[in-house]
N, C-alpha and C positions, 0 to 999 in steps of 0.2 A: 256389608252386602251379604245377603243370604243366598246360597246357591242350592238348587234342588239336587238331591241325591237320588241315585237310582234305587228303585224298590224291588225290581225283579231282574233275574239274570237274563241278559240279552240272548243267550244261547239256548237255555232250557226252560226258562220261565219260572224257576224256583224262587221263592221269596228270599231276598238277601238279608243277611244279618251283619251287624258291625263287628269286625274283629280287629285287633291291634296288629299293625304291621310296623316293624322296627323302622324308624326314621320317617314314617309316613303318618302315624297316628291311627285313628279308627277309620277303617276302609270297608266299604260294602264287600261281603264275601258270600260266594255261593257254596253251600255245603254239599250240593249235588255234584257240581263240576270240580269242587275243591280248588277254586280259583278266586283271587281278589278281582273285583270289577271296578275299574276306575271310570270316572265320569265320561260320558259320551255327549258330544255337542257338535253342532254344525260349524263349518268354517267357510267364510265368504270374504270376498275382496270388494272394496269400494274404491273409486278412482276420482281424483281431482284431475280432470282432463284439461290440458292447456294447449293452445296453438303453438306453432314453432317459435314465435316471438315471446311466448310465455306472458303475454299481456292480456289474454282473454281466457276465461274459464267456461267450459261447456256444462250447462245444467240441463236436466231433463225433467219431464213430467211423465208419469206412467199410470196405467190402470185406472184412468178416469179420476185420478186424485188431483186436487187443485194446486199442490205445492211443487216447487222445484227441488230436486234432490240430486245427489251424485249418482252416476252410473255404478251399478253393483251387480254381483252375481256369485253364486255358490261355487266352491271348488269341487270339481268332479273327482271321483275316486281315482287315484293314480296320477293326478295332475298337480303340479306345483303352483304356488300362488302367482308367480310371474307369468306362467302360461295362461292362467285364468284371466289375468288382467288383459293380455293380448286378445284372447278368444272373446271375452265379453264385449270389448270395445269394437272388435271387428263384426261380431254378430249383431249387436244392437245398433251400431252407428256407422258401420262400413269404413271405419278409420284404421290406419296403421299406427302402431305405437313405435316411436323412434327412440324414446328413452323412458325409463321407469325407475322411480326411487321410493323406497319404503318410507312412509310418513310415521304411522303409529298404529297400535292395535287397541281394541277395547271390546270387552265382553258385552253383548247386548242380550239382556235377560229375556225380553219379550219373545224372542224367537230362538233362545238357547243357542246363540251364534257368536263365535269369536270372529269379529270383523277386523280384517287386515286392510289398512288404507295405504294407497300409493298415490304419489304425484306423478303424472305421466305427460309426456309431450307427444302429440300426434300429428299426422299428415294426412291429406286427402280431403275429399268432399263428404260432408255428412249425408249419409243415405240410411235413415233410420228404418228399423224393422217394425213389425207389428206391436212390439212391446213398448215402443216409445210413442207417446201421444203428442209431445211437443218438445222442442229443444231450442236453446238460445245460447249464443256466446255473450258473456258479460265481462266487463272489465272487473278488476279485483274488488273495487268498492261496491259496484252494482251486485256482484255475486254474493257478497256478505249480506246485502239487504234482501236479495231474492230467494236465498235458500231457506228451506223450511225451518222456521223458528223453533228452537229447543230440540232439534233432531240430532242424532248422532252424526249425520252428514254435516250439519252446521258446526258441530264440535271439531270434526276432522278438518274442515275448511279453515276455520278461524285459527286453529292450532298451526296449520301449515303456513298460512299467510303471516302469522306472528313470527314464526321461525325464519321466514325468508326476508323479512324487512330489516 
């Protein structure tokens, strides 16, 4: 996989050059700031949301798109991933997280984002906000069929369900 490297310094805008850094290799370097510049990317969480019995999975549709996906959101500056999981589920669906477990992570090149996936159990009644067009509770087999085919959400869901069987 090829990753994009930074071309300009994020602080001063000077064109970066590659310099050797011991134990790191060739790293973008700003000759103006005299600092190495490591990659900058977004970080977000996605969640496999389950009911208390853990026999149903909540999938959503957003932004007038036709496919079911996992609930997800970007991590705010100063916020940890677990707080993001709780906040996003509360904001988008009105649900309270009762347990949360890290599933896996994967870099998503299309949005330059490191996705951290969690399996969570929730309580409460779904009260979606304006970001959610539609939501449905599916049993595990139905969720596998309903989730967007070929998506990162599908990958996370199938990996999780394979590990828990």
